DRENDO-1510 file (C-alpha; in Angstrom, 1 decimal, always signed):
<recs>
REC; n; res; u; v; w
REC; 1; MET; -132.9; -50.4; +42.7 .
REC; 2; ALA; -136.6; -50.0; +42.0 .
REC; 3; ILE; -139.2; -49.4; +44.6 .
REC; 4; ILE; -139.8; -52.7; +46.5 .
REC; 5; ILE; -143.4; -53.8; +45.9 .
REC; 6; ASP; -143.0; -57.5; +46.8 .
REC; 7; PRO; -142.8; -58.2; +50.5 .
REC; 8; ASP; -140.7; -61.3; +49.7 .
REC; 9; ASN; -137.8; -58.9; +48.9 .
REC; 10; LEU; -137.8; -57.6; +52.5 .
REC; 11; ALA; -136.1; -59.2; +55.4 .
REC; 12; LEU; -136.9; -58.6; +59.1 .
REC; 13; THR; -134.2; -56.7; +60.9 .
REC; 14; THR; -132.1; -56.1; +57.8 .
REC; 15; ASP; -134.7; -54.1; +55.9 .
REC; 16; ILE; -137.6; -53.7; +58.4 .
REC; 17; ALA; -137.1; -53.3; +62.1 .
REC; 18; ILE; -140.1; -53.7; +64.4 .
REC; 19; ASP; -139.9; -52.4; +68.0 .
REC; 20; THR; -142.8; -53.7; +70.0 .
REC; 21; THR; -141.9; -51.7; +73.0 .
REC; 22; ALA; -141.8; -48.3; +71.3 .
REC; 23; LYS; -144.4; -49.4; +68.7 .
REC; 24; THR; -142.3; -48.1; +65.8 .
REC; 25; ILE; -141.6; -49.4; +62.3 .
REC; 26; GLU; -138.2; -48.6; +60.7 .
REC; 27; ILE; -137.2; -49.0; +57.1 .
REC; 28; LYS; -133.5; -49.5; +56.8 .
REC; 29; THR; -131.3; -49.0; +53.8 .
REC; 30; THR; -128.6; -51.5; +54.8 .
REC; 31; GLY; -130.1; -54.4; +52.8 .
REC; 32; ALA; -132.4; -54.6; +49.9 .
REC; 33; VAL; -133.9; -51.1; +50.3 .
REC; 34; THR; -132.2; -48.2; +48.6 .
REC; 35; ASP; -132.4; -44.6; +49.6 .
REC; 36; ALA; -132.9; -43.4; +46.0 .
REC; 37; GLY; -135.9; -41.1; +45.8 .
REC; 38; SER; -138.7; -42.2; +43.6 .
REC; 39; THR; -136.7; -45.3; +42.5 .
REC; 40; GLY; -136.0; -46.5; +46.0 .
REC; 41; GLY; -137.9; -47.2; +49.2 .
REC; 42; VAL; -140.8; -49.5; +49.8 .
REC; 43; SER; -144.4; -49.1; +48.6 .
REC; 44; GLY; -147.0; -48.7; +51.4 .
REC; 45; GLN; -148.7; -51.8; +50.1 .
REC; 46; ALA; -145.5; -53.9; +50.3 .
REC; 47; LEU; -144.9; -52.6; +53.9 .
REC; 48; TYR; -148.4; -53.5; +55.0 .
REC; 49; SER; -148.2; -56.9; +53.3 .
REC; 50; PHE; -144.8; -57.6; +55.0 .
REC; 51; LEU; -146.2; -56.7; +58.4 .
REC; 52; LYS; -149.1; -59.0; +57.9 .
REC; 53; GLU; -146.8; -61.9; +57.0 .
REC; 54; GLN; -144.7; -61.2; +60.2 .
REC; 55; TRP; -147.8; -61.1; +62.4 .
REC; 56; LYS; -149.1; -64.3; +60.9 .
REC; 57; SER; -145.8; -66.2; +61.2 .
REC; 58; SER; -144.3; -64.9; +64.4 .
REC; 59; SER; -145.3; -66.0; +67.9 .
REC; 60; THR; -143.8; -62.8; +69.2 .
REC; 61; PHE; -145.6; -60.2; +67.1 .
REC; 62; ILE; -149.0; -61.9; +67.3 .
REC; 63; LYS; -149.1; -60.9; +71.0 .
REC; 64; PHE; -149.3; -57.2; +70.0 .
REC; 65; PRO; -152.0; -55.2; +68.3 .
REC; 66; PHE; -151.5; -55.0; +64.5 .
REC; 67; PRO; -149.7; -51.8; +63.3 .
REC; 68; MET; -151.5; -50.9; +60.1 .
REC; 69; GLU; -154.9; -50.9; +58.5 .
REC; 70; ALA; -155.3; -50.8; +54.7 .
REC; 71; ILE; -158.1; -48.7; +53.3 .
REC; 72; THR; -156.9; -49.0; +49.7 .
REC; 73; PRO; -153.6; -50.2; +48.1 .
REC; 74; GLU; -152.5; -46.5; +48.4 .
REC; 75; GLN; -154.2; -45.4; +51.7 .
REC; 76; PHE; -153.3; -46.7; +55.1 .
REC; 77; GLU; -153.6; -46.0; +58.8 .
REC; 78; PHE; -151.0; -46.7; +61.5 .
REC; 79; ILE; -153.2; -47.8; +64.4 .
REC; 80; ASN; -153.0; -48.9; +68.0 .
REC; 81; GLY; -150.3; -46.4; +68.8 .
REC; 82; TRP; -147.9; -47.6; +66.1 .
REC; 83; LYS; -146.0; -45.2; +63.8 .
REC; 84; PRO; -143.0; -44.9; +61.5 .
REC; 85; LEU; -139.8; -44.5; +63.5 .
REC; 86; ASN; -138.9; -41.1; +62.1 .
REC; 87; ASP; -139.0; -38.9; +59.0 .
REC; 88; THR; -136.2; -41.0; +57.4 .
REC; 89; THR; -138.6; -43.9; +57.4 .
REC; 90; ARG; -141.5; -41.8; +56.3 .
REC; 91; ASN; -139.6; -40.6; +53.3 .
REC; 92; LEU; -139.0; -44.2; +52.3 .
REC; 93; ILE; -142.6; -45.1; +52.1 .
REC; 94; ARG; -143.7; -44.8; +48.5 .
REC; 95; THR; -147.0; -44.5; +46.6 .
REC; 96; ALA; -149.0; -44.1; +49.8 .
REC; 97; GLY; -150.8; -41.7; +52.0 .
REC; 98; TRP; -151.5; -42.5; +55.7 .
REC; 99; ALA; -152.7; -41.3; +59.0 .
REC; 100; GLU; -151.0; -42.0; +62.3 .
REC; 101; LYS; -153.3; -42.7; +65.3 .
REC; 102; SER; -152.8; -43.0; +69.0 .
REC; 103; ALA; -153.6; -46.1; +70.9 .
REC; 104; ALA; -156.9; -44.4; +71.7 .
REC; 105; GLY; -157.6; -43.7; +68.1 .
REC; 106; ALA; -156.9; -40.0; +68.0 .
REC; 107; VAL; -155.3; -38.8; +64.7 .
REC; 108; LEU; -151.8; -37.5; +65.4 .
REC; 109; ARG; -150.6; -37.0; +61.8 .
REC; 110; LYS; -151.7; -37.3; +58.2 .
REC; 111; TYR; -149.6; -37.6; +55.1 .
REC; 112; MET; -150.5; -37.4; +51.4 .
REC; 113; GLY; -148.5; -39.3; +48.8 .
REC; 114; VAL; -147.1; -37.0; +46.1 .
REC; 115; VAL; -146.2; -38.7; +42.8 .
REC; 116; SER; -145.0; -36.7; +39.8 .
REC; 117; LEU; -145.9; -37.6; +36.2 .
REC; 118; GLY; -143.7; -36.9; +33.3 .
REC; 119; SER; -140.0; -36.7; +32.4 .
REC; 120; LEU; -137.6; -35.4; +35.1 .
REC; 121; ALA; -133.9; -36.1; +35.2 .
REC; 122; PRO; -132.5; -37.6; +38.4 .
REC; 123; VAL; -130.3; -34.6; +39.1 .
REC; 124; PHE; -133.1; -32.0; +39.0 .
REC; 125; GLN; -134.4; -30.8; +42.4 .
REC; 126; PRO; -138.2; -30.5; +42.6 .
REC; 127; TYR; -139.8; -28.5; +45.5 .
REC; 128; TYR; -143.1; -27.4; +46.8 .
REC; 129; ARG; -144.8; -24.8; +49.0 .
REC; 130; TRP; -148.1; -24.4; +50.9 .
REC; 131; ASN; -150.2; -21.4; +49.9 .
REC; 132; THR; -147.8; -18.4; +49.8 .
REC; 133; GLY; -145.3; -20.0; +52.1 .
REC; 134; ALA; -141.6; -20.7; +51.6 .
REC; 135; LYS; -140.0; -23.1; +49.2 .
REC; 136; VAL; -139.4; -26.6; +50.6 .
REC; 137; ASN; -137.3; -29.1; +48.7 .
REC; 138; PHE; -138.5; -32.7; +48.3 .
REC; 139; ALA; -136.2; -35.1; +50.1 .
REC; 140; TYR; -134.7; -36.4; +46.8 .
REC; 141; PRO; -133.9; -35.0; +43.4 .
REC; 142; GLY; -135.5; -36.4; +40.3 .
REC; 143; PRO; -139.1; -37.7; +39.9 .
REC; 144; VAL; -141.2; -37.3; +43.0 .
REC; 145; ASN; -142.6; -40.2; +45.1 .
REC; 146; GLN; -142.7; -38.9; +48.6 .
REC; 147; ALA; -145.2; -38.3; +51.4 .
REC; 148; VAL; -145.9; -34.8; +52.6 .
REC; 149; GLN; -147.5; -34.1; +56.0 .
REC; 150; ILE; -150.9; -32.4; +55.7 .
REC; 151; PHE; -152.0; -32.5; +59.3 .
REC; 152; GLY; -150.4; -32.5; +62.7 .
REC; 153; ASP; -152.0; -32.2; +66.1 .
REC; 154; ALA; -150.8; -29.9; +68.8 .
REC; 155; THR; -147.7; -32.0; +69.4 .
REC; 156; ASN; -147.0; -32.9; +65.8 .
REC; 157; GLY; -146.8; -29.5; +64.1 .
REC; 158; ASN; -150.2; -28.0; +65.0 .
REC; 159; PHE; -151.5; -27.4; +61.4 .
REC; 160; ASP; -154.2; -28.7; +59.1 .
REC; 161; TYR; -154.0; -28.5; +55.3 .
REC; 162; SER; -156.6; -31.2; +54.9 .
REC; 163; ASP; -159.7; -29.1; +55.8 .
REC; 164; GLY; -159.9; -27.4; +52.4 .
REC; 165; GLY; -158.9; -23.9; +51.2 .
REC; 166; ASP; -155.2; -24.6; +51.1 .
REC; 167; THR; -153.0; -24.7; +47.9 .
REC; 168; PHE; -150.2; -27.2; +47.5 .
REC; 169; THR; -148.0; -26.2; +44.6 .
REC; 170; ILE; -145.1; -28.3; +43.2 .
REC; 171; TYR; -142.3; -26.9; +41.0 .
REC; 172; VAL; -139.2; -27.8; +39.0 .
REC; 173; ARG; -137.1; -24.9; +37.8 .
REC; 174; GLU; -133.6; -25.7; +36.4 .
REC; 175; GLN; -131.2; -23.5; +34.4 .
REC; 176; GLY; -131.6; -24.1; +30.6 .
REC; 177; LYS; -134.8; -26.1; +31.0 .
REC; 178; THR; -138.4; -25.3; +30.6 .
REC; 179; TYR; -140.2; -24.8; +34.0 .
REC; 180; GLY; -142.8; -27.2; +35.3 .
REC; 181; THR; -145.5; -26.5; +38.0 .
REC; 182; SER; -148.8; -27.9; +39.1 .
REC; 183; ASN; -151.1; -27.7; +42.2 .
REC; 184; ASN; -153.9; -29.5; +43.8 .
REC; 185; THR; -156.5; -27.3; +42.2 .
REC; 186; ALA; -155.2; -28.2; +38.7 .
REC; 187; ILE; -155.6; -31.9; +39.4 .
REC; 188; GLY; -159.1; -31.5; +40.7 .
REC; 189; ALA; -158.3; -31.9; +44.4 .
REC; 190; SER; -159.9; -28.9; +46.2 .
REC; 191; THR; -159.4; -30.7; +49.5 .
REC; 192; LEU; -156.6; -33.0; +50.5 .
REC; 193; SER; -156.7; -36.4; +52.3 .
REC; 194; TYR; -154.2; -39.1; +53.2 .
REC; 195; ILE; -154.2; -40.7; +49.8 .
REC; 196; THR; -151.8; -40.6; +46.8 .
REC; 197; TYR; -152.1; -37.7; +44.4 .
REC; 198; ARG; -150.4; -37.5; +41.0 .
REC; 199; PHE; -149.1; -34.2; +39.6 .
REC; 200; PRO; -147.9; -33.5; +36.1 .
REC; 201; LEU; -144.4; -32.3; +36.4 .
REC; 202; SER; -141.7; -32.4; +33.8 .
REC; 203; ASN; -139.1; -30.2; +32.0 .
REC; 204; SER; -137.2; -30.2; +28.7 .
REC; 205; THR; -134.5; -28.2; +27.0 .
REC; 206; ASP; -135.4; -24.6; +26.7 .
REC; 207; LEU; -134.3; -23.5; +23.3 .
REC; 208; LYS; -134.6; -19.8; +24.3 .
REC; 209; ILE; -131.9; -20.1; +27.0 .
REC; 210; SER; -128.3; -19.9; +26.0 .
REC; 211; ALA; -126.6; -17.6; +28.5 .
REC; 212; SER; -125.1; -19.0; +31.7 .
REC; 213; ASP; -126.2; -17.9; +35.2 .
REC; 214; ALA; -122.8; -16.2; +35.6 .
REC; 215; THR; -123.3; -14.2; +32.5 .
REC; 216; ILE; -126.9; -13.3; +33.3 .
REC; 217; SER; -126.1; -12.1; +36.8 .
REC; 218; THR; -123.0; -10.0; +36.0 .
REC; 219; THR; -123.0; -8.9; +32.4 .
REC; 220; ALA; -124.9; -6.2; +30.5 .
REC; 221; PRO; -127.6; -6.0; +29.3 .
REC; 222; TRP; -128.9; -8.8; +31.5 .
REC; 223; ASN; -127.8; -7.2; +34.8 .
REC; 224; GLN; -129.6; -4.0; +33.8 .
REC; 225; ILE; -133.0; -5.8; +33.6 .
REC; 226; THR; -135.2; -5.6; +36.7 .
REC; 227; VAL; -138.7; -6.5; +37.7 .
REC; 228; GLU; -140.9; -4.6; +40.1 .
REC; 229; TYR; -144.3; -5.7; +41.5 .
REC; 230; PHE; -147.0; -3.2; +42.3 .
REC; 231; THR; -150.3; -3.3; +44.3 .
REC; 232; THR; -151.7; -0.3; +42.4 .
REC; 233; ASP; -152.2; +0.1; +38.6 .
REC; 234; GLN; -149.2; +1.3; +36.6 .
REC; 235; MET; -150.5; +3.0; +33.4 .
REC; 236; ARG; -148.8; +2.4; +30.1 .
REC; 237; ASP; -149.8; +2.9; +26.5 .
REC; 238; ILE; -148.7; -0.2; +24.6 .
REC; 239; ASP; -151.0; -0.2; +21.5 .
REC; 240; GLY; -151.3; +3.5; +21.0 .
REC; 241; GLY; -154.9; +3.7; +22.0 .
REC; 242; GLY; -154.5; +5.3; +25.4 .
REC; 243; THR; -153.1; +4.0; +28.7 .
REC; 244; GLU; -154.0; +0.7; +30.3 .
REC; 245; PRO; -153.2; -0.8; +33.7 .
REC; 246; TYR; -150.3; -3.1; +34.6 .
REC; 247; ARG; -149.1; -4.4; +38.0 .
REC; 248; ILE; -145.7; -5.9; +37.0 .
REC; 249; ILE; -143.1; -3.7; +35.3 .
REC; 250; VAL; -140.0; -5.2; +33.7 .
REC; 251; THR; -137.4; -2.5; +33.0 .
REC; 252; ASP; -134.4; -2.8; +30.6 .
REC; 253; ALA; -132.3; +0.2; +31.7 .
REC; 254; SER; -129.9; -0.4; +28.9 .
REC; 255; GLY; -132.5; -0.3; +26.1 .
REC; 256; LEU; -130.4; -2.9; +24.3 .
REC; 257; ALA; -131.6; -6.3; +25.4 .
REC; 258; THR; -133.2; -8.7; +23.0 .
REC; 259; THR; -136.4; -10.4; +23.9 .
REC; 260; GLN; -134.4; -13.6; +24.5 .
REC; 261; GLN; -132.1; -11.8; +26.9 .
REC; 262; ILE; -135.2; -10.4; +28.8 .
REC; 263; TYR; -136.6; -13.9; +29.0 .
REC; 264; GLU; -133.3; -15.3; +30.2 .
REC; 265; LYS; -133.1; -12.8; +33.0 .
REC; 266; LEU; -136.8; -13.4; +34.1 .
REC; 267; GLN; -136.2; -17.1; +34.1 .
REC; 268; TYR; -133.0; -16.6; +36.1 .
REC; 269; LEU; -134.9; -14.5; +38.7 .
REC; 270; LEU; -137.6; -17.2; +39.0 .
REC; 271; ARG; -135.0; -19.6; +40.3 .
REC; 272; GLN; -133.7; -17.4; +43.1 .
REC; 273; ASN; -134.9; -18.3; +46.6 .
REC; 274; SER; -134.7; -14.6; +47.5 .
REC; 275; ASP; -136.5; -11.3; +46.9 .
REC; 276; ILE; -136.5; -10.4; +43.2 .
REC; 277; ASP; -138.7; -7.3; +43.5 .
REC; 278; SER; -136.6; -4.3; +42.7 .
REC; 279; GLY; -139.1; -2.1; +44.4 .
REC; 280; ALA; -140.4; -1.8; +48.0 .
REC; 281; GLY; -142.2; -5.1; +48.1 .
REC; 282; THR; -141.0; -8.7; +48.6 .
REC; 283; VAL; -141.4; -11.4; +46.1 .
REC; 284; THR; -139.5; -14.7; +46.4 .
REC; 285; GLY; -138.4; -15.7; +42.9 .
REC; 286; ALA; -138.5; -19.5; +43.4 .
REC; 287; THR; -142.2; -19.4; +44.3 .
REC; 288; ALA; -143.3; -16.5; +42.1 .
REC; 289; ASP; -145.7; -17.1; +39.2 .
REC; 290; ALA; -144.3; -17.4; +35.7 .
REC; 291; LEU; -143.5; -14.0; +34.0 .
REC; 292; ALA; -143.2; -14.8; +30.3 .
REC; 293; PHE; -142.9; -17.5; +27.7 .
REC; 294; PHE; -142.2; -17.8; +24.0 .
REC; 295; LEU; -144.8; -18.6; +21.4 .
REC; 296; GLY; -142.5; -19.2; +18.5 .
REC; 297; ASP; -140.3; -16.2; +18.4 .
REC; 298; THR; -142.9; -13.9; +20.1 .
REC; 299; LEU; -142.3; -13.1; +23.8 .
REC; 300; VAL; -145.6; -13.4; +25.6 .
REC; 301; GLY; -145.9; -11.6; +29.0 .
REC; 302; ALA; -147.9; -12.8; +32.0 .
REC; 303; THR; -151.2; -11.0; +32.6 .
REC; 304; GLY; -150.5; -7.5; +34.0 .
REC; 305; LEU; -146.8; -7.4; +32.8 .
REC; 306; ALA; -145.4; -4.5; +30.8 .
REC; 307; ILE; -141.8; -3.8; +29.6 .
REC; 308; ASP; -140.2; -0.4; +30.0 .
REC; 309; GLY; -137.2; +0.4; +27.8 .
REC; 310; LEU; -137.8; -2.3; +25.3 .
REC; 311; ASN; -135.6; -1.9; +22.2 .
REC; 312; ASP; -137.7; -0.8; +19.2 .
REC; 313; ASN; -136.3; -3.6; +17.1 .
REC; 314; TYR; -138.2; -6.1; +19.3 .
REC; 315; LYS; -141.5; -4.4; +19.8 .
REC; 316; ASN; -143.0; -6.3; +16.9 .
REC; 317; ALA; -142.1; -9.7; +18.6 .
REC; 318; VAL; -143.8; -9.0; +22.0 .
REC; 319; SER; -147.4; -9.8; +23.1 .
REC; 320; LEU; -148.5; -8.2; +26.4 .
REC; 321; PHE; -151.7; -8.5; +28.4 .
REC; 322; ASP; -152.9; -5.7; +30.6 .
REC; 323; LYS; -154.2; -6.3; +34.2 .
REC; 324; ASN; -157.6; -7.0; +32.8 .
REC; 325; GLY; -156.4; -9.7; +30.4 .
REC; 326; VAL; -156.7; -7.6; +27.3 .
REC; 327; ASN; -154.0; -8.4; +24.7 .
REC; 328; ARG; -152.0; -5.4; +23.8 .
REC; 329; LEU; -149.6; -5.2; +20.8 .
REC; 330; TYR; -147.2; -2.4; +20.0 .
REC; 331; PRO; -148.0; -0.5; +16.8 .
REC; 332; PHE; -145.6; -1.9; +14.2 .
REC; 333; ILE; -142.1; -0.4; +14.5 .
REC; 334; ALA; -140.0; -0.7; +11.5 .
REC; 335; ALA; -136.3; -0.7; +12.5 .
REC; 336; GLY; -132.9; -0.9; +10.9 .
REC; 337; THR; -129.4; +0.3; +10.9 .
REC; 338; ILE; -127.5; +3.1; +9.1 .
REC; 339; ASN; -124.1; +1.9; +8.2 .
REC; 340; PHE; -121.3; +4.2; +7.1 .
REC; 341; GLY; -118.5; +3.8; +4.6 .
REC; 342; ALA; -114.8; +4.2; +5.4 .
REC; 343; ASN; -114.6; +7.8; +4.3 .
REC; 344; ALA; -117.2; +9.1; +6.8 .
REC; 345; GLY; -114.5; +10.0; +9.3 .
REC; 346; SER; -112.8; +12.8; +11.2 .
REC; 347; GLY; -115.8; +13.2; +13.5 .
REC; 348; ASP; -117.7; +15.8; +11.5 .
REC; 349; PHE; -119.8; +13.7; +9.1 .
REC; 350; GLU; -123.4; +14.5; +9.7 .
REC; 351; TYR; -126.4; +12.5; +8.5 .
REC; 352; THR; -130.1; +13.4; +8.1 .
REC; 353; MET; -133.1; +11.3; +6.9 .
REC; 354; PHE; -135.8; +13.1; +4.9 .
REC; 355; PHE; -139.1; +11.9; +3.4 .
REC; 356; ALA; -138.8; +12.0; -0.4 .
REC; 357; THR; -142.3; +13.4; -0.6 .
REC; 358; THR; -145.1; +14.4; +1.7 .
REC; 359; PRO; -148.2; +16.6; +1.2 .
REC; 360; ALA; -146.4; +19.3; +3.3 .
REC; 361; GLY; -143.4; +19.4; +1.0 .
REC; 362; ASP; -140.9; +17.3; -0.9 .
REC; 363; PHE; -137.2; +16.9; -0.5 .
REC; 364; GLY; -135.4; +19.5; -2.4 .
REC; 365; THR; -137.8; +22.2; -1.2 .
REC; 366; ALA; -137.8; +24.5; +1.8 .
REC; 367; ASN; -140.6; +22.4; +3.3 .
REC; 368; ALA; -138.8; +19.1; +3.3 .
REC; 369; VAL; -139.6; +17.0; +6.3 .
REC; 370; ILE; -137.0; +15.2; +8.5 .
REC; 371; VAL; -138.1; +11.6; +9.4 .
REC; 372; ASN; -138.8; +11.1; +13.1 .
REC; 373; ASP; -138.0; +7.8; +14.8 .
REC; 374; ALA; -140.6; +5.9; +16.8 .
REC; 375; THR; -140.1; +8.1; +19.8 .
REC; 376; GLY; -140.7; +11.3; +17.8 .
REC; 377; THR; -137.0; +12.3; +17.6 .
REC; 378; PRO; -135.6; +13.4; +14.3 .
REC; 379; ILE; -133.3; +10.9; +12.6 .
REC; 380; THR; -130.2; +13.1; +12.3 .
REC; 381; GLY; -126.8; +13.2; +14.0 .
REC; 382; THR; -123.1; +13.0; +13.7 .
REC; 383; TYR; -121.3; +9.8; +12.8 .
REC; 384; SER; -119.2; +8.7; +15.8 .
REC; 385; GLY; -117.6; +5.6; +14.4 .
REC; 386; SER; -120.4; +3.0; +15.0 .
REC; 387; PRO; -123.5; +2.1; +13.0 .
REC; 388; VAL; -126.6; +4.0; +14.0 .
REC; 389; SER; -129.9; +2.1; +14.8 .
REC; 390; PHE; -133.1; +3.8; +13.7 .
REC; 391; SER; -136.8; +3.1; +14.2 .
REC; 392; PHE; -139.9; +4.2; +12.5 .
REC; 393; ALA; -143.5; +4.1; +13.7 .
REC; 394; TYR; -144.8; +2.5; +10.6 .
REC; 395; ASP; -148.5; +2.2; +11.7 .
REC; 396; THR; -148.8; +5.6; +13.2 .
REC; 397; ASN; -146.4; +8.1; +11.6 .
REC; 398; THR; -148.4; +10.8; +9.8 .
REC; 399; GLN; -145.6; +13.5; +9.5 .
REC; 400; GLY; -146.2; +16.1; +6.8 .
REC; 401; GLY; -149.7; +14.7; +6.3 .
REC; 402; ARG; -148.5; +11.4; +5.0 .
REC; 403; THR; -150.7; +8.3; +5.3 .
REC; 404; ALA; -149.8; +6.0; +8.2 .
REC; 405; GLY; -149.2; +2.3; +7.5 .
REC; 406; THR; -147.6; +2.9; +4.1 .
REC; 407; THR; -144.0; +2.5; +3.0 .
REC; 408; PRO; -142.3; +5.9; +2.7 .
REC; 409; ALA; -139.5; +6.6; +0.2 .
REC; 410; VAL; -136.7; +8.5; +2.1 .
REC; 411; LYS; -133.6; +10.4; +1.2 .
REC; 412; LEU; -130.6; +9.8; +3.5 .
REC; 413; VAL; -128.2; +12.7; +3.2 .
REC; 414; GLY; -124.7; +12.8; +4.6 .
REC; 415; ILE; -122.0; +15.5; +4.5 .
REC; 416; GLY; -118.8; +16.2; +6.3 .
REC; 417; LEU; -116.1; +18.9; +5.9 .
REC; 418; ALA; -112.8; +17.0; +6.0 .
REC; 419; GLY; -114.8; +13.8; +6.8 .
REC; 420; GLY; -116.5; +12.8; +3.5 .
REC; 421; GLN; -118.1; +14.5; +0.5 .
REC; 422; TYR; -121.8; +15.2; +0.3 .
REC; 423; THR; -123.8; +12.1; -0.5 .
REC; 424; LEU; -127.4; +11.1; -0.9 .
REC; 425; VAL; -129.0; +7.7; -0.8 .
REC; 426; ASP; -132.5; +6.7; -1.9 .
REC; 427; ALA; -134.2; +4.1; +0.3 .
REC; 428; SER; -137.6; +2.9; +1.5 .
REC; 429; ILE; -138.6; +2.0; +5.1 .
REC; 430; THR; -140.6; -1.1; +4.8 .
REC; 431; ARG; -142.8; -2.8; +7.4 .
REC; 432; SER; -140.0; -4.9; +8.8 .
REC; 433; ALA; -137.1; -5.0; +11.2 .
REC; 434; GLY; -133.4; -5.5; +10.4 .
REC; 435; GLN; -133.3; -3.1; +7.4 .
REC; 436; SER; -129.9; -1.7; +6.4 .
REC; 437; ILE; -129.0; +1.5; +4.6 .
REC; 438; LEU; -125.4; +2.3; +3.6 .
REC; 439; LEU; -124.2; +5.8; +3.6 .
REC; 440; ALA; -120.8; +5.7; +2.0 .
REC; 441; PRO; -119.4; +9.1; +0.9 .
REC; 442; ALA; -116.5; +9.6; -1.4 .
REC; 443; GLN; -113.3; +10.7; +0.1 .
REC; 444; GLU; -113.0; +14.5; +0.6 .
REC; 445; ARG; -109.9; +15.6; -1.2 .
REC; 446; ASN; -110.5; +19.3; -1.8 .
REC; 447; TYR; -112.1; +20.9; +1.3 .
REC; 448; SER; -109.7; +23.4; +2.9 .
REC; 449; ASN; -110.1; +25.9; +5.6 .
REC; 450; PRO; -106.5; +27.1; +6.5 .
</recs>
């Protein structure tokens, strides 16, 4: 049922119980009122209006001081020593903020009304925190319409979030959905009072999440991705221009993860109500700041986040910002795979990639230059039964005096003894990822070493 906004829909005793001795107001859910989060309960204005009608029509109630004062349709005070019976009743008062005062007029408690704006499914659990404190779930899943205490005197919590300088942050983080968050500063409320505030909060399907939590938490490469927070600068050279400072280091120990898998792991960590810092510090995931997002197919890191062990094939699809907010992009890494034909067997088939020509010397001469990968390691090895990934620092490689940023012609040579005849393949390494070179030797039928 919807929030009750018409006092005519409320009945004394069945829906609203008034105890003149204890001076309490109780909202019950045995009649017209439902206990259904933002779609149930009673608006503060309807409750106030109902009480006015009772005091006006009842010879019993009129003998007692009136319980509430209305400041606006969304701001009230419980006065003359009256108060809601308990937190169950407080959680059923909708679209309202209020103060609770003693018979002498002293403020005992203050509550702000919190209303979320945007699409939020009824099954999703929003939560909040004060400053850097712990996660606190709202009383109900789904869209928020609930009061949150912002002040309590010495006997009602002994705290004051209404005096300025405090941050109230609201979150929704669900598996497979985009994350939503807002805070009082974002809505222009630097100080908080007992009124109703509206916070943008919504989520939608996250097209970059496909793995389940069970897979992410137990399966490689996701379970080899960690995040560590630092209080001192961690220097990394992302763009090839010298090192720059970072304070959050994501590490892919496998070196195999895609940018989507890294993002999936980071989003998973941000839903954990536990320490996600793999280092000595303590950072609770559920209340930590966002770590990354996708802009199209480019993974964008939060300010001060760097990624160690990132697979070369994905460096061209990552945008990082150092601690000072300077955008850092990896020099372009061309990447691809060497595939092998069926005759490259027996475990002795070796491959080597040469530049076809360089100022220092061409293939076919004693000065031929072996191509280095993006880490400076020569692209050469022995076929072990699986395709071989290769990378190339397209923007920075100057081996043999060649010009960086140009497409090199290469010669891929393969030779085995029993495992394949000598073969040579001409190819080019272009400024792209996902390239493929096939090295398919003829079957060796004549080699013999008795």
